[in-house]
N, C-alpha and C positions, 0 to 999 in steps of 0.2 A: 775697707781695711780696718782691722780690729787691733793692730799691733802698736805697742808703745815704741818709742825710740830704743829703749833697752831691749825689748823683744826682737826688734829688727837687728840690732847689733848681735844678739845671741844667735839668731837665725843665720846671719851672714857668717859668723865664726864657724857655725856648724857646717854650712855649705862649703866653706873654704877648707876646713879640716877634713871633711869627708872626701873631697876631691883629691886632696894631697895624699890621703891614705889609700886611694884607689889604685887599681892596676894601671900600667902604662896604656893598655888597650882602651880602657874606659876613659882615661884622661885624654887620649888622642881623639876620641869622639866628642866628648862633652866640653872640653876646655874653652873652645872658641864659640860654643853654642849653648851657653848657659845663661841664667838670669841672676841678677843681684836680688837680695832679699826683698827690697822695696818693689821690684818688678814682679817677683813671684807673688807677693801678697796682693798686688793689683790684679793679677790674672786669676788667682784662686779665690773667687768670690762665690757666695751662695753654695749650693750643693754640687759637689764633684763626686762622680761615681768612682769608688775605689775597688780595686781587686785586692782583697785582704787575705793574707796568708797566715794560717795558724798551724799548730802541730797537734796530732792526736797523741794519746797515751802510748801508742806503739812507735811514736817518732815519725809518723807518716805526715807529709804536708797536706794541707787542705786549703783550697782557695775558694772564696765566695765574694759576692758583691756586698757593698755597704755604701750608704749615703755618707760621704765624707764632707766635713766642714772644716776649712783651714782657718783656725782662730788662734790668735796669739802665737803664731809661728809653729803650730802643731796641728795634726789631724785630730778631729773629734768625730766619733761615729757611734751609732747605737744599733741595737738588735733586740729581738725578743729575749726575755730572760731564759726561756727554755731552749733557745737555739743551740745547735752543736757548737758554733763558734763561741758562744758565751761559756759553755762548759770547758772548751779548750783553753780559753783565756783565763778562766778562773784557776785552772790547774797549772798552766804554763803561759805566763803573761808576755812572752816574747812574740812579736808579730812583725810582719812586713806588709807594706801597702804600696800600691802603684796606682797612679792616676795618669791616664794617657788620653790624648786627643789626637788620634791618627798619628801622623809623623810630625805634628807641630809642637807637641808638648809631652814630656814624660817626667813625672816627679816620682822618685823611688825613695822609699823610707824604710829603715829598719829601727826597731826600738822596743820598748816595753810599755805595755798598757797599764793604766790605772783606772779603776772603776770610779766614776764620778758620783753615782747615786746608788750605793749599795742598799740592799734590803735591810740588812743588819749593820749598824754602825753609822758613823757620821758621814754625811756627804762631803765632797770636796768643798773647800771654802768658797770657790767661785761658782759652785753649782747653781745658786739662785740666778746669777747673771746669765749663765749658759742656758739654763732652763727657760728663762725669758726669751732668749734668742731662738731656741728650738720651737717654743710655743708660737712665737711670732712667725717663724718660717713654715711650720707644718699645720698650725692651728691648735689652739688650746685644747680642743676636744678630740684631737686625732688619736690619742692614746690615754690609757690610765697611766699617767706619767710616774706614779709612785710604785706601781707593781708590775706593769706590763712590759716596760722597756728598761734596758740597762744601757747606760752611756759610758763611753771610754774616751780617754785621751791617750794618744800614742806619743809617748815621750821619746823623741828620736835620739839615737846615738850615731846615726849615719843618714845622710840625705843628699841626693844629687838631683840636678835638673837638666834636662835636655830640651832646648828651645831654640831652634835655628833662626827664628824671625819674630822678635818681640812685637814689632809693629803689626804683624799679621794677627797675633793673639789679641791685640787690643783694638783692632779695627772695627769690630762690630759692637 
């Protein structure tokens, strides 16, 4: 878990507000089958495969996979700088992400991305700490971290969680 008490409080507020703004149909499915912020951060450790949705210049949706890391109550992910999703996000930073584990867990997020390590300009203030985490996870020599990959943080404005059995998620 990488979250501070303040980040957990902010995440819980987001989860509560998102569910309260959701349709009656979604609330009927999720309300009794969700997780608290602390539980969510316990479950979302290491790399979590994301289905990441971006939008083309023509307004067409595109979905692709990304290695997601849930850090400080937000998704972080990277891709090649020349990837289509990098072009989409540079022009239109709105994105949606889903992480699902069969019928046991669904984490659905809508928000806006920010680039953590731009080629031109200053990196995010926490980029050195995040870079250390990613290098530790993938290996320091996995990429040319300065030019080959671009990393993003998805700042959520809506997030909900479906998890009918927390004990099952933490059993292994």
